[in-house]
N, CA, C and O atoms as a GROMACS GRO file, in nm:
protein
  608
    1MET      N    1  -5.589   2.370  -8.118
    1MET     CA    2  -5.459   2.501  -8.081
    1MET      C    3  -5.320   2.465  -7.954
    1MET      O    4  -5.320   2.405  -7.847
    2ARG      N    5  -5.212   2.535  -8.034
    2ARG     CA    6  -5.106   2.510  -7.928
    2ARG      C    7  -5.137   2.564  -7.791
    2ARG      O    8  -5.161   2.684  -7.783
    3LYS      N    9  -5.139   2.490  -7.682
    3LYS     CA   10  -5.177   2.511  -7.544
    3LYS      C   11  -5.143   2.728  -7.518
    3LYS      O   12  -5.215   2.826  -7.498
    4LEU      N   13  -4.948   2.698  -7.539
    4LEU     CA   14  -4.971   2.856  -7.476
    4LEU      C   15  -4.956   2.951  -7.575
    4LEU      O   16  -4.888   3.053  -7.564
    5SER      N   17  -5.008   2.922  -7.655
    5SER     CA   18  -5.031   3.035  -7.789
    5SER      C   19  -5.127   3.048  -7.732
    5SER      O   20  -5.103   3.139  -7.652
    6GLU      N   21  -5.265   3.004  -7.714
    6GLU     CA   22  -5.385   3.018  -7.733
    6GLU      C   23  -5.434   3.061  -7.558
    6GLU      O   24  -5.548   3.092  -7.524
    7LEU      N   25  -5.313   3.052  -7.464
    7LEU     CA   26  -5.321   3.069  -7.311
    7LEU      C   27  -5.302   3.219  -7.305
    7LEU      O   28  -5.368   3.299  -7.240
    8ALA      N   29  -5.162   3.251  -7.413
    8ALA     CA   30  -5.118   3.393  -7.422
    8ALA      C   31  -5.241   3.447  -7.511
    8ALA      O   32  -5.273   3.547  -7.446
    9LEU      N   33  -5.341   3.441  -7.635
    9LEU     CA   34  -5.407   3.515  -7.671
    9LEU      C   35  -5.521   3.559  -7.622
    9LEU      O   36  -5.572   3.664  -7.660
   10LYS      N   37  -5.594   3.450  -7.493
   10LYS     CA   38  -5.694   3.480  -7.424
   10LYS      C   39  -5.652   3.547  -7.311
   10LYS      O   40  -5.749   3.595  -7.252
   11ILE      N   41  -5.490   3.583  -7.228
   11ILE     CA   42  -5.433   3.626  -7.171
   11ILE      C   43  -5.478   3.846  -7.240
   11ILE      O   44  -5.536   3.935  -7.179
   12ALA      N   45  -5.419   3.847  -7.368
   12ALA     CA   46  -5.404   3.953  -7.450
   12ALA      C   47  -5.540   3.992  -7.427
   12ALA      O   48  -5.563   4.088  -7.355
   13ALA      N   49  -5.653   3.911  -7.493
   13ALA     CA   50  -5.769   3.940  -7.489
   13ALA      C   51  -5.873   4.034  -7.377
   13ALA      O   52  -5.973   4.096  -7.412
   14THR      N   53  -5.804   4.025  -7.203
   14THR     CA   54  -5.835   4.036  -7.092
   14THR      C   55  -5.779   4.164  -7.137
   14THR      O   56  -5.885   4.224  -7.155
   15GLN      N   57  -5.667   4.266  -7.173
   15GLN     CA   58  -5.677   4.324  -7.183
   15GLN      C   59  -5.678   4.470  -7.264
   15GLN      O   60  -5.597   4.563  -7.264
   16LEU      N   61  -5.811   4.448  -7.335
   16LEU     CA   62  -5.805   4.523  -7.452
   16LEU      C   63  -5.887   4.648  -7.396
   16LEU      O   64  -5.911   4.745  -7.468
   17HIS      N   65  -5.928   4.639  -7.264
   17HIS     CA   66  -5.960   4.756  -7.158
   17HIS      C   67  -5.771   4.886  -7.158
   17HIS      O   68  -5.754   5.006  -7.134
   18VAL      N   69  -5.720   4.825  -7.179
   18VAL     CA   70  -5.598   4.914  -7.150
   18VAL      C   71  -5.563   5.025  -7.262
   18VAL      O   72  -5.542   5.002  -7.381
   19ARG      N   73  -5.562   5.179  -7.184
   19ARG     CA   74  -5.498   5.268  -7.289
   19ARG      C   75  -5.416   5.345  -7.229
   19ARG      O   76  -5.447   5.395  -7.121
   20GLU      N   77  -5.318   5.365  -7.276
   20GLU     CA   78  -5.232   5.513  -7.274
   20GLU      C   79  -5.285   5.635  -7.176
   20GLU      O   80  -5.398   5.685  -7.172
   21LYS      N   81  -5.169   5.668  -7.100
   21LYS     CA   82  -5.244   5.767  -6.963
   21LYS      C   83  -5.248   5.915  -7.038
   21LYS      O   84  -5.344   5.991  -7.031
   22THR      N   85  -5.136   5.940  -7.103
   22THR     CA   86  -5.135   6.056  -7.200
   22THR      C   87  -5.089   6.097  -7.320
   22THR      O   88  -5.071   6.202  -7.381
   23ASN      N   89  -5.072   5.940  -7.339
   23ASN     CA   90  -5.058   5.894  -7.509
   23ASN      C   91  -4.970   5.956  -7.526
   23ASN      O   92  -4.956   6.063  -7.587
   24ASN      N   93  -4.840   5.836  -7.425
   24ASN     CA   94  -4.685   5.875  -7.447
   24ASN      C   95  -4.637   5.752  -7.336
   24ASN      O   96  -4.588   5.743  -7.223
   25ASN      N   97  -4.690   5.657  -7.458
   25ASN     CA   98  -4.644   5.553  -7.400
   25ASN      C   99  -4.579   5.511  -7.276
   25ASN      O  100  -4.461   5.480  -7.262
   26ASP      N  101  -4.729   5.516  -7.136
   26ASP     CA  102  -4.710   5.562  -7.022
   26ASP      C  103  -4.817   5.523  -7.022
   26ASP      O  104  -4.886   5.505  -7.122
   27GLY      N  105  -4.865   5.492  -6.848
   27GLY     CA  106  -4.970   5.447  -6.838
   27GLY      C  107  -4.977   5.321  -6.707
   27GLY      O  108  -4.861   5.280  -6.716
   28PRO      N  109  -5.029   5.252  -6.616
   28PRO     CA  110  -5.018   5.166  -6.494
   28PRO      C  111  -4.974   5.024  -6.579
   28PRO      O  112  -4.877   4.957  -6.544
   29ASP      N  113  -5.063   4.986  -6.699
   29ASP     CA  114  -5.039   4.855  -6.769
   29ASP      C  115  -4.917   4.857  -6.884
   29ASP      O  116  -4.817   4.786  -6.894
   30VAL      N  117  -4.955   4.942  -6.949
   30VAL     CA  118  -4.796   5.041  -7.034
   30VAL      C  119  -4.672   4.987  -6.983
   30VAL      O  120  -4.602   4.894  -7.024
   31GLU      N  121  -4.656   5.088  -6.860
   31GLU     CA  122  -4.517   5.007  -6.762
   31GLU      C  123  -4.533   4.920  -6.678
   31GLU      O  124  -4.473   4.913  -6.571
   32LYS      N  125  -4.647   4.817  -6.734
   32LYS     CA  126  -4.607   4.683  -6.654
   32LYS      C  127  -4.585   4.617  -6.750
   32LYS      O  128  -4.519   4.522  -6.709
   33TYR      N  129  -4.603   4.608  -6.883
   33TYR     CA  130  -4.569   4.575  -7.005
   33TYR      C  131  -4.375   4.544  -7.002
   33TYR      O  132  -4.295   4.453  -6.978
   34LEU      N  133  -4.376   4.712  -7.050
   34LEU     CA  134  -4.259   4.742  -7.030
   34LEU      C  135  -4.175   4.678  -6.928
   34LEU      O  136  -4.091   4.605  -6.980
   35LYS      N  137  -4.167   4.681  -6.764
   35LYS     CA  138  -4.099   4.703  -6.701
   35LYS      C  139  -4.114   4.531  -6.739
   35LYS      O  140  -4.016   4.484  -6.682
   36SER      N  141  -4.170   4.443  -6.790
   36SER     CA  142  -4.161   4.296  -6.794
   36SER      C  143  -4.041   4.273  -6.897
   36SER      O  144  -4.008   4.155  -6.903
   37ILE      N  145  -3.974   4.354  -6.972
   37ILE     CA  146  -3.876   4.338  -7.030
   37ILE      C  147  -3.763   4.422  -7.023
   37ILE      O  148  -3.692   4.421  -7.124
   38GLY      N  149  -3.731   4.489  -6.936
   38GLY     CA  150  -3.679   4.596  -6.844
   38GLY      C  151  -3.666   4.682  -6.899
   38GLY      O  152  -3.548   4.714  -6.917
   39LEU      N  153  -3.782   4.780  -6.965
   39LEU     CA  154  -3.796   4.904  -6.951
   39LEU      C  155  -3.862   5.010  -6.875
   39LEU      O  156  -3.883   4.977  -6.758
   40GLY      N  157  -3.897   5.116  -6.904
   40GLY     CA  158  -3.938   5.232  -6.794
   40GLY      C  159  -4.040   5.268  -6.933
   40GLY      O  160  -4.055   5.219  -7.045
   41PRO      N  161  -4.103   5.388  -6.855
   41PRO     CA  162  -4.244   5.465  -6.972
   41PRO      C  163  -4.164   5.484  -7.069
   41PRO      O  164  -4.042   5.471  -7.056
   42GLY      N  165  -4.224   5.520  -7.186
   42GLY     CA  166  -4.199   5.608  -7.317
   42GLY      C  167  -4.138   5.529  -7.436
   42GLY      O  168  -4.106   5.561  -7.550
   43TYR      N  169  -4.135   5.447  -7.384
   43TYR     CA  170  -4.108   5.335  -7.522
   43TYR      C  171  -4.209   5.313  -7.573
   43TYR      O  172  -4.319   5.321  -7.518
   44ALA      N  173  -4.171   5.262  -7.759
   44ALA     CA  174  -4.307   5.202  -7.765
   44ALA      C  175  -4.284   5.062  -7.776
   44ALA      O  176  -4.178   5.004  -7.802
   45TRP      N  177  -4.460   4.990  -7.741
   45TRP     CA  178  -4.471   4.897  -7.619
   45TRP      C  179  -4.538   4.731  -7.687
   45TRP      O  180  -4.562   4.625  -7.630
   46CYS      N  181  -4.548   4.773  -7.822
   46CYS     CA  182  -4.607   4.618  -7.868
   46CYS      C  183  -4.548   4.501  -7.872
   46CYS      O  184  -4.613   4.398  -7.882
   47GLN      N  185  -4.421   4.502  -7.865
   47GLN     CA  186  -4.345   4.392  -7.860
   47GLN      C  187  -4.352   4.356  -7.713
   47GLN      O  188  -4.352   4.235  -7.689
   48ALA      N  189  -4.358   4.451  -7.595
   48ALA     CA  190  -4.356   4.433  -7.460
   48ALA      C  191  -4.495   4.366  -7.361
   48ALA      O  192  -4.496   4.312  -7.250
   49PHE      N  193  -4.624   4.404  -7.476
   49PHE     CA  194  -4.721   4.358  -7.468
   49PHE      C  195  -4.724   4.170  -7.522
   49PHE      O  196  -4.750   4.078  -7.444
   50VAL      N  197  -4.704   4.160  -7.617
   50VAL     CA  198  -4.653   4.052  -7.675
   50VAL      C  199  -4.590   3.965  -7.541
   50VAL      O  200  -4.658   3.878  -7.486
   51TYR      N  201  -4.454   4.000  -7.498
   51TYR     CA  202  -4.372   3.949  -7.418
   51TYR      C  203  -4.441   3.892  -7.261
   51TYR      O  204  -4.419   3.785  -7.204
   52TRP      N  205  -4.519   3.992  -7.224
   52TRP     CA  206  -4.617   4.012  -7.107
   52TRP      C  207  -4.718   3.893  -7.127
   52TRP      O  208  -4.704   3.797  -7.052
   53CYS      N  209  -4.789   3.892  -7.193
   53CYS     CA  210  -4.908   3.786  -7.233
   53CYS      C  211  -4.821   3.661  -7.234
   53CYS      O  212  -4.891   3.592  -7.160
   54TYR      N  213  -4.716   3.581  -7.266
   54TYR     CA  214  -4.672   3.456  -7.268
   54TYR      C  215  -4.615   3.451  -7.174
   54TYR      O  216  -4.605   3.342  -7.116
   55GLN      N  217  -4.549   3.584  -7.117
   55GLN     CA  218  -4.488   3.578  -6.977
   55GLN      C  219  -4.574   3.560  -6.878
   55GLN      O  220  -4.536   3.506  -6.773
   56GLN      N  221  -4.712   3.605  -6.899
   56GLN     CA  222  -4.815   3.520  -6.778
   56GLN      C  223  -4.880   3.380  -6.841
   56GLN      O  224  -4.956   3.347  -6.750
   57ALA      N  225  -4.889   3.309  -6.917
   57ALA     CA  226  -4.918   3.241  -7.037
   57ALA      C  227  -4.827   3.101  -6.949
   57ALA      O  228  -4.870   2.998  -6.897
   58ALA      N  229  -4.667   3.163  -6.966
   58ALA     CA  230  -4.580   3.082  -6.902
   58ALA      C  231  -4.594   3.049  -6.765
   58ALA      O  232  -4.578   2.941  -6.709
   59ALA      N  233  -4.617   3.126  -6.734
   59ALA     CA  234  -4.629   3.139  -6.559
   59ALA      C  235  -4.693   3.036  -6.524
   59ALA      O  236  -4.644   2.951  -6.451
   60GLU      N  237  -4.836   3.028  -6.583
   60GLU     CA  238  -4.970   2.975  -6.542
   60GLU      C  239  -4.915   2.820  -6.561
   60GLU      O  240  -4.884   2.739  -6.474
   61LEU      N  241  -4.913   2.810  -6.676
   61LEU     CA  242  -4.849   2.699  -6.736
   61LEU      C  243  -4.711   2.612  -6.690
   61LEU      O  244  -4.670   2.523  -6.764
   62LYS      N  245  -4.653   2.640  -6.581
   62LYS     CA  246  -4.520   2.645  -6.510
   62LYS      C  247  -4.423   2.596  -6.596
   62LYS      O  248  -4.382   2.480  -6.598
   63ILE      N  249  -4.381   2.710  -6.685
   63ILE     CA  250  -4.282   2.674  -6.817
   63ILE      C  251  -4.232   2.783  -6.847
   63ILE      O  252  -4.272   2.893  -6.810
   64LYS      N  253  -4.089   2.745  -6.958
   64LYS     CA  254  -4.051   2.912  -6.898
   64LYS      C  255  -4.066   2.978  -7.102
   64LYS      O  256  -4.040   2.918  -7.206
   65ASN      N  257  -4.100   3.073  -7.085
   65ASN     CA  258  -4.162   3.184  -7.196
   65ASN      C  259  -4.102   3.181  -7.319
   65ASN      O  260  -3.994   3.237  -7.297
   66PRO      N  261  -4.102   3.159  -7.402
   66PRO     CA  262  -4.001   3.116  -7.464
   66PRO      C  263  -3.996   3.262  -7.622
   66PRO      O  264  -3.941   3.251  -7.732
   67VAL      N  265  -4.063   3.362  -7.574
   67VAL     CA  266  -4.043   3.451  -7.648
   67VAL      C  267  -3.946   3.557  -7.610
   67VAL      O  268  -3.948   3.610  -7.499
   68PRO      N  269  -3.866   3.585  -7.698
   68PRO     CA  270  -3.726   3.626  -7.642
   68PRO      C  271  -3.767   3.756  -7.543
   68PRO      O  272  -3.889   3.764  -7.547
   69LYS      N  273  -3.732   3.820  -7.489
   69LYS     CA  274  -3.704   3.935  -7.374
   69LYS      C  275  -3.664   4.032  -7.425
   69LYS      O  276  -3.543   4.053  -7.427
   70THR      N  277  -3.738   4.106  -7.472
   70THR     CA  278  -3.683   4.210  -7.596
   70THR      C  279  -3.771   4.371  -7.581
   70THR      O  280  -3.817   4.373  -7.467
   71GLY      N  281  -3.795   4.454  -7.628
   71GLY     CA  282  -3.851   4.549  -7.670
   71GLY      C  283  -3.840   4.598  -7.883
   71GLY      O  284  -3.893   4.688  -7.948
   72GLY      N  285  -3.752   4.494  -7.918
   72GLY     CA  286  -3.756   4.556  -8.082
   72GLY      C  287  -3.816   4.399  -8.122
   72GLY      O  288  -3.780   4.289  -8.080
   73VAL      N  289  -3.944   4.446  -8.243
   73VAL     CA  290  -4.007   4.365  -8.261
   73VAL      C  291  -3.915   4.278  -8.366
   73VAL      O  292  -3.938   4.159  -8.390
   74LEU      N  293  -3.794   4.364  -8.432
   74LEU     CA  294  -3.712   4.281  -8.559
   74LEU      C  295  -3.619   4.196  -8.465
   74LEU      O  296  -3.574   4.093  -8.515
   75LYS      N  297  -3.583   4.228  -8.326
   75LYS     CA  298  -3.480   4.157  -8.240
   75LYS      C  299  -3.580   4.028  -8.234
   75LYS      O  300  -3.568   3.934  -8.312
   76HIS      N  301  -3.665   4.033  -8.149
   76HIS     CA  302  -3.782   3.876  -8.165
   76HIS      C  303  -3.727   3.814  -8.269
   76HIS      O  304  -3.636   3.732  -8.257
   77TRP      N  305  -3.777   3.849  -8.378
   77TRP     CA  306  -3.802   3.777  -8.558
   77TRP      C  307  -3.655   3.769  -8.532
   77TRP      O  308  -3.724   3.693  -8.463
   78GLY      N  309  -3.552   3.767  -8.517
   78GLY     CA  310  -3.414   3.778  -8.560
   78GLY      C  311  -3.388   3.628  -8.488
   78GLY      O  312  -3.344   3.522  -8.531
   79ASP      N  313  -3.436   3.675  -8.350
   79ASP     CA  314  -3.340   3.585  -8.210
   79ASP      C  315  -3.417   3.454  -8.202
   79ASP      O  316  -3.358   3.346  -8.189
   80THR      N  317  -3.602   3.469  -8.215
   80THR     CA  318  -3.681   3.349  -8.207
   80THR      C  319  -3.628   3.235  -8.275
   80THR      O  320  -3.605   3.232  -8.396
   81THR      N  321  -3.600   3.107  -8.165
   81THR     CA  322  -3.666   2.994  -8.243
   81THR      C  323  -3.782   2.886  -8.271
   81THR      O  324  -3.797   2.766  -8.295
   82ALA      N  325  -3.822   2.951  -8.261
   82ALA     CA  326  -4.022   2.935  -8.334
   82ALA      C  327  -4.023   2.901  -8.473
   82ALA      O  328  -3.921   2.926  -8.537
   83LYS      N  329  -4.111   2.854  -8.526
   83LYS     CA  330  -4.147   2.874  -8.674
   83LYS      C  331  -4.173   2.978  -8.727
   83LYS      O  332  -4.272   3.044  -8.692
   84LYS      N  333  -4.102   3.011  -8.811
   84LYS     CA  334  -4.190   3.132  -8.908
   84LYS      C  335  -4.227   3.102  -8.993
   84LYS      O  336  -4.200   2.989  -9.033
   85ASP      N  337  -4.311   3.191  -9.069
   85ASP     CA  338  -4.427   3.101  -9.196
   85ASP      C  339  -4.459   3.224  -9.245
   85ASP      O  340  -4.465   3.332  -9.185
   86GLY      N  341  -4.480   3.196  -9.371
   86GLY     CA  342  -4.583   3.351  -9.454
   86GLY      C  343  -4.738   3.262  -9.445
   86GLY      O  344  -4.804   3.328  -9.524
   87LEU      N  345  -4.782   3.210  -9.421
   87LEU     CA  346  -4.911   3.181  -9.342
   87LEU      C  347  -4.953   3.192  -9.215
   87LEU      O  348  -4.903   3.111  -9.136
   88PRO      N  349  -5.017   3.255  -9.180
   88PRO     CA  350  -5.113   3.246  -9.042
   88PRO      C  351  -5.196   3.170  -8.947
   88PRO      O  352  -5.283   3.118  -9.018
   89ASP      N  353  -5.210   3.145  -8.862
   89ASP     CA  354  -5.269   3.090  -8.808
   89ASP      C  355  -5.396   3.143  -8.661
   89ASP      O  356  -5.397   3.264  -8.634
   90ARG      N  357  -5.489   3.053  -8.581
   90ARG     CA  358  -5.484   3.157  -8.456
   90ARG      C  359  -5.400   3.112  -8.390
   90ARG      O  360  -5.370   2.994  -8.411
   91GLY      N  361  -5.320   3.196  -8.275
   91GLY     CA  362  -5.242   3.213  -8.212
   91GLY      C  363  -5.132   3.242  -8.222
   91GLY      O  364  -5.038   3.247  -8.143
   92ASP      N  365  -5.156   3.276  -8.400
   92ASP     CA  366  -4.951   3.301  -8.406
   92ASP      C  367  -4.921   3.473  -8.423
   92ASP      O  368  -5.010   3.557  -8.438
   93LEU      N  369  -4.771   3.503  -8.416
   93LEU     CA  370  -4.760   3.644  -8.411
   93LEU      C  371  -4.720   3.629  -8.558
   93LEU      O  372  -4.660   3.551  -8.632
   94PHE      N  373  -4.817   3.803  -8.561
   94PHE     CA  374  -4.785   3.872  -8.691
   94PHE      C  375  -4.680   3.970  -8.691
   94PHE      O  376  -4.642   4.026  -8.589
   95VAL      N  377  -4.632   3.993  -8.810
   95VAL     CA  378  -4.454   4.102  -8.763
   95VAL      C  379  -4.453   4.181  -8.898
   95VAL      O  380  -4.422   4.129  -9.006
   96MET      N  381  -4.483   4.283  -8.886
   96MET     CA  382  -4.431   4.413  -8.954
   96MET      C  383  -4.292   4.466  -8.933
   96MET      O  384  -4.234   4.481  -8.825
   97ALA      N  385  -4.244   4.492  -9.065
   97ALA     CA  386  -4.166   4.609  -9.026
   97ALA      C  387  -4.122   4.713  -9.136
   97ALA      O  388  -4.132   4.699  -9.258
   98PHE      N  389  -4.067   4.826  -9.061
   98PHE     CA  390  -4.118   4.892  -9.155
   98PHE      C  391  -3.994   5.024  -9.162
   98PHE      O  392  -3.924   4.991  -9.067
   99ASN      N  393  -3.942   5.123  -9.206
   99ASN     CA  394  -3.792   5.184  -9.244
   99ASN      C  395  -3.748   5.236  -9.098
   99ASN      O  396  -3.810   5.287  -9.005
  100GLY      N  397  -3.629   5.204  -9.116
  100GLY     CA  398  -3.556   5.270  -8.969
  100GLY      C  399  -3.544   5.153  -8.887
  100GLY      O  400  -3.494   5.149  -8.774
  101GLY      N  401  -3.593   5.058  -8.952
  101GLY     CA  402  -3.520   4.907  -8.798
  101GLY      C  403  -3.672   4.913  -8.725
  101GLY      O  404  -3.685   4.818  -8.648
  102LEU      N  405  -3.772   4.986  -8.730
  102LEU     CA  406  -3.887   4.969  -8.664
  102LEU      C  407  -4.027   4.871  -8.692
  102LEU      O  408  -4.065   4.834  -8.803
  103GLY      N  409  -4.084   4.845  -8.578
  103GLY     CA  410  -4.104   4.721  -8.603
  103GLY      C  411  -4.292   4.746  -8.528
  103GLY      O  412  -4.319   4.841  -8.454
  104HIS      N  413  -4.405   4.632  -8.572
  104HIS     CA  414  -4.502   4.573  -8.490
  104HIS      C  415  -4.513   4.482  -8.526
  104HIS      O  416  -4.479   4.435  -8.635
  105ILE      N  417  -4.576   4.430  -8.420
  105ILE     CA  418  -4.643   4.307  -8.388
  105ILE      C  419  -4.776   4.248  -8.332
  105ILE      O  420  -4.850   4.340  -8.297
  106GLY      N  421  -4.829   4.127  -8.313
  106GLY     CA  422  -4.952   4.169  -8.249
  106GLY      C  423  -5.016   4.034  -8.256
  106GLY      O  424  -4.948   3.977  -8.341
  107PHE      N  425  -5.075   3.981  -8.231
  107PHE     CA  426  -5.174   3.861  -8.250
  107PHE      C  427  -5.248   3.787  -8.270
  107PHE      O  428  -5.305   3.749  -8.168
  108VAL      N  429  -5.291   3.725  -8.392
  108VAL     CA  430  -5.355   3.672  -8.470
  108VAL      C  431  -5.465   3.601  -8.422
  108VAL      O  432  -5.470   3.481  -8.392
  109GLU      N  433  -5.568   3.700  -8.417
  109GLU     CA  434  -5.695   3.615  -8.354
  109GLU      C  435  -5.772   3.501  -8.433
  109GLU      O  436  -5.802   3.385  -8.405
  110LYS      N  437  -5.788   3.569  -8.527
  110LYS     CA  438  -5.883   3.466  -8.631
  110LYS      C  439  -5.803   3.481  -8.818
  110LYS      O  440  -5.723   3.571  -8.844
  111VAL      N  441  -5.832   3.412  -8.887
  111VAL     CA  442  -5.827   3.406  -9.080
  111VAL      C  443  -5.899   3.370  -9.071
  111VAL      O  444  -5.960   3.280  -9.013
  112GLU      N  445  -5.911   3.485  -9.169
  112GLU     CA  446  -6.065   3.456  -9.311
  112GLU      C  447  -6.032   3.524  -9.413
  112GLU      O  448  -6.018   3.643  -9.442
  113GLY      N  449  -6.017   3.389  -9.480
  113GLY     CA  450  -5.967   3.438  -9.648
  113GLY      C  451  -5.875   3.539  -9.642
  113GLY      O  452  -5.782   3.490  -9.577
  114ASP      N  453  -5.844   3.660  -9.673
  114ASP     CA  454  -5.740   3.703  -9.735
  114ASP      C  455  -5.676   3.845  -9.608
  114ASP      O  456  -5.585   3.926  -9.625
  115TRP      N  457  -5.751   3.827  -9.509
  115TRP     CA  458  -5.738   3.911  -9.384
  115TRP      C  459  -5.704   3.784  -9.265
  115TRP      O  460  -5.712   3.661  -9.260
  116ILE      N  461  -5.654   3.914  -9.163
  116ILE     CA  462  -5.650   3.861  -9.010
  116ILE      C  463  -5.693   3.932  -8.940
  116ILE      O  464  -5.672   4.053  -8.951
  117HIS      N  465  -5.790   3.863  -8.815
  117HIS     CA  466  -5.803   3.954  -8.757
  117HIS      C  467  -5.734   3.997  -8.619
  117HIS      O  468  -5.754   3.891  -8.558
  118THR      N  469  -5.677   4.066  -8.540
  118THR     CA  470  -5.592   4.112  -8.473
  118THR      C  471  -5.618   4.192  -8.290
  118THR      O  472  -5.686   4.292  -8.266
  119LEU      N  473  -5.538   4.104  -8.185
  119LEU     CA  474  -5.500   4.155  -8.086
  119LEU      C  475  -5.375   4.266  -8.042
  119LEU      O  476  -5.286   4.232  -7.963
  120GLU      N  477  -5.379   4.362  -8.087
  120GLU     CA  478  -5.243   4.423  -8.061
  120GLU      C  479  -5.227   4.529  -7.958
  120GLU      O  480  -5.328   4.591  -7.923
  121GLY      N  481  -5.098   4.558  -7.901
  121GLY     CA  482  -5.075   4.669  -7.815
  121GLY      C  483  -4.989   4.788  -7.918
  121GLY      O  484  -4.930   4.779  -8.026
  122ASN      N  485  -5.016   4.896  -7.827
  122ASN     CA  486  -4.935   5.024  -7.911
  122ASN      C  487  -5.062   5.042  -8.038
  122ASN      O  488  -5.023   5.142  -8.099
  123THR      N  489  -5.118   5.020  -8.068
  123THR     CA  490  -5.180   5.059  -8.210
  123THR      C  491  -5.341   5.148  -8.163
  123THR      O  492  -5.383   5.148  -8.048
  124ASN      N  493  -5.400   5.207  -8.261
  124ASN     CA  494  -5.496   5.264  -8.225
  124ASN      C  495  -5.602   5.217  -8.338
  124ASN      O  496  -5.549   5.127  -8.403
  125ASP      N  497  -5.744   5.247  -8.390
  125ASP     CA  498  -5.811   5.236  -8.485
  125ASP      C  499  -5.809   5.237  -8.593
  125ASP      O  500  -5.890   5.168  -8.655
  126ASP      N  501  -5.716   5.316  -8.658
  126ASP     CA  502  -5.593   5.344  -8.762
  126ASP      C  503  -5.532   5.204  -8.813
  126ASP      O  504  -5.522   5.167  -8.930
  127GLY      N  505  -5.499   5.146  -8.715
  127GLY     CA  506  -5.386   5.022  -8.714
  127GLY      C  507  -5.213   5.079  -8.720
  127GLY      O  508  -5.126   5.019  -8.784
  128SER      N  509  -5.190   5.194  -8.645
  128SER     CA  510  -5.088   5.234  -8.628
  128SER      C  511  -5.016   5.213  -8.553
  128SER      O  512  -5.042   5.247  -8.438
  129ARG      N  513  -4.869   5.138  -8.587
  129ARG     CA  514  -4.731   5.090  -8.466
  129ARG      C  515  -4.750   5.149  -8.360
  129ARG      O  516  -4.755   5.075  -8.262
  130GLU      N  517  -4.769   5.299  -8.333
  130GLU     CA  518  -4.751   5.390  -8.253
  130GLU      C  519  -4.885   5.445  -8.193
  130GLU      O  520  -4.913   5.565  -8.193
  131GLY      N  521  -4.977   5.329  -8.135
  131GLY     CA  522  -5.127   5.420  -8.123
  131GLY      C  523  -5.136   5.414  -7.990
  131GLY      O  524  -5.050   5.492  -7.950
  132ILE      N  525  -5.209   5.353  -7.869
  132ILE     CA  526  -5.302   5.454  -7.778
  132ILE      C  527  -5.292   5.336  -7.667
  132ILE      O  528  -5.231   5.337  -7.560
  133GLY      N  529  -5.380   5.224  -7.733
  133GLY     CA  530  -5.369   5.101  -7.638
  133GLY      C  531  -5.385   4.957  -7.712
  133GLY      O  532  -5.341   4.933  -7.825
  134VAL      N  533  -5.443   4.882  -7.645
  134VAL     CA  534  -5.492   4.743  -7.671
  134VAL      C  535  -5.584   4.753  -7.770
  134VAL      O  536  -5.667   4.836  -7.735
  135PHE      N  537  -5.629   4.672  -7.960
  135PHE     CA  538  -5.716   4.687  -8.002
  135PHE      C  539  -5.710   4.566  -8.064
  135PHE      O  540  -5.618   4.487  -8.086
  136ARG      N  541  -5.822   4.567  -8.089
  136ARG     CA  542  -5.871   4.431  -8.208
  136ARG      C  543  -5.872   4.562  -8.353
  136ARG      O  544  -5.908   4.676  -8.380
  137ARG      N  545  -5.789   4.417  -8.423
  137ARG     CA  546  -5.783   4.518  -8.554
  137ARG      C  547  -5.839   4.425  -8.674
  137ARG      O  548  -5.885   4.315  -8.643
  138LYS      N  549  -5.834   4.470  -8.829
  138LYS     CA  550  -5.848   4.327  -8.936
  138LYS      C  551  -5.761   4.417  -9.059
  138LYS      O  552  -5.788   4.517  -9.125
  139ARG      N  553  -5.635   4.319  -9.052
  139ARG     CA  554  -5.545   4.359  -9.180
  139ARG      C  555  -5.518   4.237  -9.283
  139ARG      O  556  -5.532   4.116  -9.262
  140ARG      N  557  -5.486   4.287  -9.372
  140ARG     CA  558  -5.475   4.202  -9.501
  140ARG      C  559  -5.368   4.092  -9.437
  140ARG      O  560  -5.308   4.104  -9.330
  141ILE      N  561  -5.364   4.022  -9.498
  141ILE     CA  562  -5.256   3.931  -9.462
  141ILE      C  563  -5.123   3.923  -9.578
  141ILE      O  564  -5.020   3.856  -9.574
  142LYS      N  565  -5.180   4.037  -9.697
  142LYS     CA  566  -5.014   4.053  -9.736
  142LYS      C  567  -4.958   4.178  -9.714
  142LYS      O  568  -4.856   4.226  -9.764
  143ASP      N  569  -5.038   4.228  -9.634
  143ASP     CA  570  -4.972   4.360  -9.523
  143ASP      C  571  -4.888   4.313  -9.443
  143ASP      O  572  -4.812   4.378  -9.372
  144ILE      N  573  -4.894   4.232  -9.448
  144ILE     CA  574  -4.773   4.105  -9.316
  144ILE      C  575  -4.670   4.116  -9.347
  144ILE      O  576  -4.602   4.021  -9.305
  145ASN      N  577  -4.587   4.220  -9.431
  145ASN     CA  578  -4.451   4.199  -9.496
  145ASN      C  579  -4.321   4.168  -9.396
  145ASN      O  580  -4.208   4.215  -9.402
  146ARG      N  581  -4.364   4.094  -9.324
  146ARG     CA  582  -4.256   4.030  -9.276
  146ARG      C  583  -4.275   3.836  -9.254
  146ARG      O  584  -4.224   3.752  -9.328
  147GLY      N  585  -4.352   3.812  -9.147
  147GLY     CA  586  -4.439   3.702  -9.170
  147GLY      C  587  -4.502   3.633  -9.040
  147GLY      O  588  -4.550   3.730  -8.980
  148PHE      N  589  -4.525   3.537  -8.977
  148PHE     CA  590  -4.572   3.502  -8.866
  148PHE      C  591  -4.519   3.440  -8.818
  148PHE      O  592  -4.428   3.385  -8.880
  149ILE      N  593  -4.545   3.401  -8.645
  149ILE     CA  594  -4.442   3.301  -8.545
  149ILE      C  595  -4.522   3.276  -8.518
  149ILE      O  596  -4.620   3.348  -8.494
  150GLU      N  597  -4.509   3.127  -8.510
  150GLU     CA  598  -4.523   3.000  -8.436
  150GLU      C  599  -4.499   3.002  -8.286
  150GLU      O  600  -4.380   2.993  -8.259
  151TYR      N  601  -4.576   3.012  -8.187
  151TYR     CA  602  -4.506   2.920  -8.067
  151TYR      C  603  -4.635   2.830  -8.002
  151TYR      O  604  -4.753   2.865  -7.994
  152LEU      N  605  -4.574   2.706  -7.960
  152LEU     CA  606  -4.687   2.618  -7.925
  152LEU      C  607  -4.666   2.614  -7.791
  152LEU      O  608  -4.742   2.548  -7.719
   0.00000   0.00000   0.00000
């Protein structure tokens, strides 16, 4: 396993209790994620959650965070210099694209046949891209319409 990715995934798992305060992209932890990329409350935060987890891991390892500092999932996809792939592995990030330039991103925790088990911010039990907290989800690999990012 890649050391930075494994540590970022481990940090993400410590955030499973996080829920929005009023279901409006707010609350102390959500605002902490958003602040890490220079945004205030009210913005979609799945990408901010990923950046924050990697920032914590990079600081612990005393290295530069390789994740682009952005709130835009598709901007992250376009700007990253990391390996992009159509096949997932533990520790990868999955990226989904939606109409209107919107996206959703999260961590791959486990690959099981045609499915991935994920850790995601700003989702819910139904797998929405605009949810209420940090959740574990199970998604079909074929539904990941953009691909996977592999950070070392």
